[in-house]
C-alpha positions as CSV (number, residue, x, y, z in Angstrom):
1,M,54.0,17.8,356.8
2,N,56.6,15.3,358.1
3,F,58.0,12.5,355.9
4,V,56.3,9.6,357.8
5,R,52.9,11.3,357.5
6,K,53.4,11.8,353.7
7,I,54.2,8.1,353.3
8,V,51.2,7.0,355.3
9,I,48.9,9.3,353.2
10,A,50.5,8.0,349.9
11,G,49.9,4.4,351.1
12,V,46.3,5.0,352.0
13,C,45.7,6.7,348.6
14,G,47.3,3.8,346.8
15,L,45.2,1.3,348.7
16,A,42.1,3.3,347.8
17,A,43.0,3.3,344.2
18,M,43.6,-0.4,344.2
19,A,40.3,-1.1,345.8
20,A,38.5,0.9,343.1
21,T,40.2,-1.0,340.3
22,P,38.8,-4.5,339.5
23,V,41.5,-7.1,339.8
24,M,41.4,-10.1,337.4
25,A,40.8,-13.4,339.2
26,A,43.3,-16.1,338.6
27,E,41.1,-17.8,336.0
28,E,40.7,-14.6,333.9
29,D,44.4,-13.9,334.2
30,A,45.1,-17.4,332.9
31,L,42.7,-16.8,330.0
32,F,44.6,-13.7,328.8
33,A,47.9,-15.5,329.1
34,G,49.3,-16.4,325.7
35,K,46.9,-14.1,323.9
36,D,47.7,-10.6,322.6
37,C,44.6,-8.9,324.0
38,L,46.6,-6.9,326.6
39,A,48.9,-5.5,323.9
40,C,46.0,-3.2,322.8
41,H,43.5,-3.2,325.7
42,K,43.6,-2.4,329.4
43,T,40.8,-2.7,331.9
44,D,40.4,1.0,332.7
45,M,42.3,3.0,330.1
46,K,42.4,3.3,326.4
47,L,45.5,2.0,324.7
48,V,45.3,1.2,321.0
49,G,41.8,-0.2,321.5
50,P,39.2,0.8,324.0
51,A,39.4,0.1,327.7
52,Y,37.5,-3.0,328.7
53,K,35.3,-0.9,331.1
54,D,34.3,1.3,328.1
55,V,33.4,-1.8,326.1
56,A,31.3,-3.0,329.0
57,A,29.6,0.4,329.3
58,K,28.8,0.5,325.6
59,Y,27.1,-2.9,325.6
60,K,25.5,-2.9,329.0
61,G,22.1,-4.5,328.9
62,N,22.6,-5.6,325.3
63,A,21.6,-9.3,325.2
64,D,23.2,-9.7,321.7
65,A,26.6,-8.3,322.9
66,P,28.3,-11.6,323.8
67,A,27.7,-13.2,320.4
68,M,28.4,-10.0,318.5
69,L,31.7,-9.4,320.4
70,L,32.7,-13.1,319.9
71,A,32.3,-12.7,316.1
72,K,34.1,-9.3,316.2
73,V,37.1,-10.8,318.0
74,K,37.2,-13.9,315.8
75,Q,36.9,-12.0,312.5
76,G,38.4,-8.6,313.4
77,G,37.1,-5.4,311.9
78,M,37.1,-1.6,312.4
79,G,34.7,1.3,312.8
80,N,33.1,0.7,316.2
81,W,35.9,2.5,318.1
82,G,37.5,4.5,315.3
83,Q,39.6,3.7,312.4
84,I,42.3,1.5,314.0
85,P,41.5,-2.1,313.0
86,M,41.0,-4.9,315.4
87,P,43.0,-7.9,313.9
88,P,41.2,-11.2,313.7
89,H,41.9,-13.9,316.3
90,P,40.6,-17.1,314.7
91,T,42.8,-19.4,316.8
92,V,41.4,-18.3,320.2
93,S,38.8,-21.0,321.2
94,D,35.2,-20.0,321.5
95,D,35.2,-21.2,325.1
96,D,38.0,-18.9,326.0
97,L,36.5,-16.0,324.2
98,K,33.1,-16.5,325.9
99,K,34.8,-16.5,329.3
100,I,36.9,-13.4,328.4
101,I,33.9,-11.6,327.0
102,A,31.7,-12.4,330.0
103,W,34.5,-11.0,332.3
104,I,34.7,-7.8,330.2
105,L,31.0,-7.3,330.2
106,S,30.9,-7.9,334.0
107,L,32.9,-4.7,334.4
108,S,29.9,-2.4,333.8
C-alpha cells in the first residue's frame, strides 16, 4: 500500500471516530471550565471516576436521576462506582450542575 493511500485511510478512520464521539457544545465546554470535573471524568472512557456515557447509561430512564446526581455532586460520596470517593463540590452553582447533569444524561 502506498504512503498516500495509507494517509487517506488514516484520515477517513479519524473522521469516522470523531463523528462517533459526541462533541461538547460551546455552552457545555464553558460550564466545565474552572471546575475540576474533567480531572476525574471523560465523556467516553473511565479515568478516576466513571465515563459520562456510563453514568448516562446507568441512569437512563430514571426520572429521579437529575436530582440524585445533583445531590451526589454537591455532597460527594462513594460506593456507586467503587471505593474511590467523589469529593464534594458545594461551590458549584445548582444552575450549572443542572445543565452539566442534563448534558451528561443526554449521552445515553
